[in-house]
N, C-alpha and C positions, 0 to 999 in steps of 0.2 A: 506332416502328420505328427501329432503329439504322441509321445511314446515314453516308456520307461522300462528299465530292467530292475527287478526287485530280487535281491539275493538275501536269503535268510539263513543264518547259522551255518555258514559254509566251513567245512573242514576238509583238509586234503593232506596227504602224506606221501613221501617217497620211501616205501619200505618202513623202517622204524623211525625215520626222521619226519617229524611234524613240520609241515610247511605253513599251513594256515589252520587256525583253531577258532571256530565259532565266530566267523566274520559275517557281518550283515552290512549291506550297502544298497542304496537306491540311486540309480542314475536316470534322471528324467530330462525331458526337453528343457533347454535353458540352463541346465546344471553345467558348471565348469569346474570339474574336480581334478585335483592333482594328487597322485599317489606317491608317497615318499617313504624312504627307509633304506637301510644299508643294502649293499649288493648281496644277492642270495637270500633275501628275507621273504620272497614270495610275491613280489609285485607283478611280475609277468604272469605268474601262475594265476593270480587273482583276475587279471584281464582275460586270460584264456577260459577261466571258469565263467566269467560274465557273458562271454560271447558264445559259449557252448563248445569250444574246442576241447575242453576237459570236462569230465563228470566228477562232481564232488563225492567224497566218501560219505559225507553227511551233509544235510542241508538241501535247500532248493534254490533254483534260479528260474524266475518267471519273466517272460517278455510280454508286455501289455501295450497295445494289442498284439496278438500272436503273429500277425503278418507285418509288424514293424520291421524296418530295414536297419540292420546293425552292421557297421563296418569295423574291421579289425586290421590295423596297419602295424605290422611288426617292425622290430628294430632294423633288421637287415632286409634289403630288397631281394625277394625270392625270384630269381631268374631261372626259368625253365629252358630246356634245350630247344633251340630254334626260335625262341621268342624275339620279337622286335620290341622297341620301346612302346609302340602303339599296343602291341599284344599285352605287355605287362600292365599298362594303365587300364586297358579294358578289363583285364582279369581282376585287378585290385579294386577297381571302382564298382565291380559287380555287373558292368555292362555286358561282358562276354556271357555270363551265366543268364542274364536277362534275355539276351538275343537267342540263346540256345533254347530257353524255355518257351519263348514266343514261337519259334520255329516248330518245336515239338508239339505245342498246343494246336497250331494250325494243321499239322499233319494228323493229329488226333481228330480234329473236326472233319477233315476230309475223309477220314476212315469211318466216321459216324460213331465214334466211341461215346459211351455214356459219360455225362458230365463234362464233355469236351468244351462246351460253351462256357461253363463256369471257369474252367482252367484257362481258357483263352482270355476271358475277361480279366482275371487276376494277373496273368502274364503281361497283358497289354498295359494294365495300370502300372506295373513295376517298370516296364520298358519305357513308358512315357515319363514316369517320375525320375528315372535315372538319366533321362535326356539322351538315350541311345541314338535316336534319330539324328541328333545334331552333334554327336560325339566327335566326329572327324574335325568339324569346324572349331568346336570349343577346345578340343585337344591341341590343335595347331596354335590357337591363341594362348593357351595356358603354357605350352612349351616355350613360346616366345617370352612370356612373363617370367618364367623361372630361369631364363637365360640359356636354354638348350637350342632353341630354334626349331621352327615348324618343319623344316626340311629334314630333320633327323628322326622323324616318327618311324621310318622304316629301317633305321639302323639296328643291327643285332644288339640286343641288350647286354650280351656277354662281353662286348668290347668296351663297356662303359668303365670309367674310373670310379673310385670311391665317391668323390665329390659329385660326379655326374649321376651316380645312382641315387644319391641323396636328393638331387633335383627331380629325378623321376618319381621318387617317393613323395616329394612335396607336390608335384603335379597331380598325383593320385589323390592326395588329400583335398586339394583345391577343386578337383572335378567330382569328388564323391557326393552323391545325392542321398546319403544315408540319413535316417532319422536320429540315430545315435552313433557315436564314434568311440572306439577304444584305440588309443594311440600309445605305442610303446617306444618311448624316447624319440619323439619325432624330430628333435632338434639335432640329433647326431649328424655330424659332417656338413651341416648347413652353413653357408656363408652368411654375412650380415644381411645381404639383400634378401636371401631366402628366408632367414629368420623373421624379417619384418613382414614378408608376405604371409608366413604361417601365423604369426601373431594377429595380424589384421583379420585373417579368415576366421580364426577361432573366436576372437572377441565379438565379431559381428555375425557369426553363424547362428541360426535359430536351433540347430541341432544340439542336443546335450552331448557332452563328451567327458570321458575319464581318461587321463593321460599319466604316463610315468615320465619323470624328468629329474635330473640332478642339477639342472640349471636354475639357480635360485632367482636370478633376475628375470628369467622367462616366466617362472611360476608367479612371481610377484605381479607381473603385468597381465597375466592371462587368467589365472584361476580365481574362483570366488570361494572355494572350499578345499580343504586339504585332508586327506586320509593318510594317517601314519600307521604303518605296520610295525608293531613292537618286535624288536629283535629277539627278546627273551621269551615272551609269552606267545608270540605269533598271532596276537589278536590285532584288531584294527580300531582306531579311534578317529572319528570325524570331527574336524574343527571348521565351523562356518565363519565367514567374514573375510577371507582372503589370506594371503601369505603372512602378512605382519600380525594379523589376529591369531593365526596359528602359532607363530613364534612366541607371542605374548602369553597365550593360553598354556602352551607347553611349559614355558618358564615358570608360570604361576603354579601349575600342577606339580612340577618338580620341586619347587620351593615348599609347597604344602606337604608333599610326601616326605621331604627331608625333615621338616619341622615335626611332623607326626612321628617319624621314626626316632628323632632325638628325644621327644617327650616320652615315648614308650621306653626307650633305653634308660632315661633318667628315673622314671617311676619304677621300672623293674629292678634297677640296681639299688635304689633306696629301700625297696621292700626286702630284697635279698640281704642287704646289709643289716637292716633292722631285725629281721628274723634271726640271722646268725648271731648278732651281738646280744640280743635279749636271751636267746637260748644259752649262750655261753655264760651270761651273768646268772641265769637261773641254775645252771649246773654247778657253778662255783658256789652259789648261795646254799644249795642243798648239801654240797660237800662240807661247807663250813659248819652247817647245823649238825651234821653227823660227827664231825671231829671236835666240836666245841666243848663237849663235856658239860654243857649247860644243864643244870638239874631242875631249874624252874620251868615247869611245863608250859606256863603262859608265854614265857620268852621264846621257848623252843617252837611253840605253835605259831607265834607271830613271825619268826624268822622263816619257818617252813612255808607259811601262807604267802609271804613276800616273794619267795623263790617261785612258788607255783603261779603267782600272778604274772611274774615275768615270763614263765613258760606259756601262759595263756596268750600274752601279747605276741610272743613268737609264733604261736599257732595261728593267730588271727592274721599276722603278716604273711604267713605262708599260704593261707586260704585266699587272701587278697591277690597274692602272686599267681595262684592257680586260676583265679577268675579274670585276670588281666588279659585283655584282647591283644594278641600278638600282632605287631605291625612289622611287615617285612621291610628289609633295607631296600631302598630304591636301586633298581638294576643299573649297573655301570657298564655301558657299552665300551667296546674297544676303541682306542684312539689310534689313528694312522700316524705313525712317526717314522720319518725317514732320516737316516744318518748317512752322510756322505763322507767317505774317507778324505782326509786332508792331503793335499798334494802341494808341491812347490809352486811358486808363482810362475805363470807362463810368461812368454814374451809380450811386448806391447801389442804386437799383431797376432791375434789368435786365429782368425780365418781370413783367407784372401782368395777370391775367385776373380779370374780375369777372362772376360768374353767367353764364358763357359756355355757350350751348347750340348744338350742331351737329347738324343732321339729316344723317346719313350715307347715308340711303337704305336700301332693303332691310329696313325695319322697325327700324333701329337709330338711336337718338338719344343723343348724349353730352351730359351736363350736367344741371343747371347746375354748372359748374366754376369755382372761385375759387382762384387760385394766384399766389403772390408768390415771385420768386427774386431774391435780392440779389447784389451784387457779391462775387465770390470763393466763392460757395456751389456745392457739388457735389451735385446732386440725382439720385436714382435713381427712375425711374417704373416701378412694378411693379403687377401685377394679373393676373387670369386672362386667357387667350386670349379675344379678342373683346370685352374690357371697354372698349376705347377708348383704349389707350395711344398708338397711332400717330396717331389722330385728334387727341389732345391735343397731340402734337408738331406736327402740321400747324397747329393753332390758335395755338400759341406762335410758330411761324415765319411766320404770316400766309398760309399756303398754302390755307386754307379760310375761308370767310366765315360767321361765326356767324349 
């Protein structure tokens, strides 16, 4: 179904703190939009406003058509008490709600409720569109694709590691039958294989989506438009044409803003200097006329007129200064700077693990691992989600006991 979310002039605040100010955005089928900005600038709030989880203080959000299906996948996998992996996926894809609504509409028809037939028809359409009838089969296939395995569908979700939760989140995205998607940092904790699956799905999906990510390479490959939330003004600007087009347009806008401000400062300072200098000359000239003792009235008149002319020039410069349009200095955001204390040189061998085995619980055991890291080496630890990368770090740091 072709669909769109139309948000106009959205404003939202937490108490006295303005989060978003006068933000407008349209997300339609086929749109591939990335939302960027510093942490805490309101990106997740914008997604929640778009999907209806939050109500704006001002502005409107309209879903067209009203029965379009919108999915919202949050950063963290929300696991509820007693849920299995299958339960989580059914809930996050909307299949669970669709099944419950279909069952309720059938009970309403059996009870002879008014409009029960229309309710059943709408519920059945949603149920079919989301593929609930085939969910068990497609879920098993998808769990295999994301590297979890079909036999784990009934595993309690609470026992999953961080990487495995990321895979369940990915499976939910791949199985979602929504018309529009709002994805909050979907690449978090994904391994390279999972990232490739997500990218392929998003690039080839007919559904429109808006997503938040700090992964520049991912954004460059996936999005065709970028929405930047301004850290200072809390407004949003949309740049079409993809990631590189956004970088180029933002750089050009920054350059133009700096040039405009520099031109304003130069003109302002020139007018100020001109007004001050001519007024000082005028005051000195009038003083000289009064102290000169000149008796010739024509000479006195000419000297006085010259001083008054200078005063007029000063007044005109001051008027021009008043009429000058003020150009604000471009906002300078904060830069992240890390300073590490200097220490003495370590030995040639910095880390040494020999046949280390760590029982992580929940059926997972790492090892045996043998690892040597020497002075000055830079090592990347890679591997599939759930393979034990974090546990290896813990072992290196001495945070777990082999």
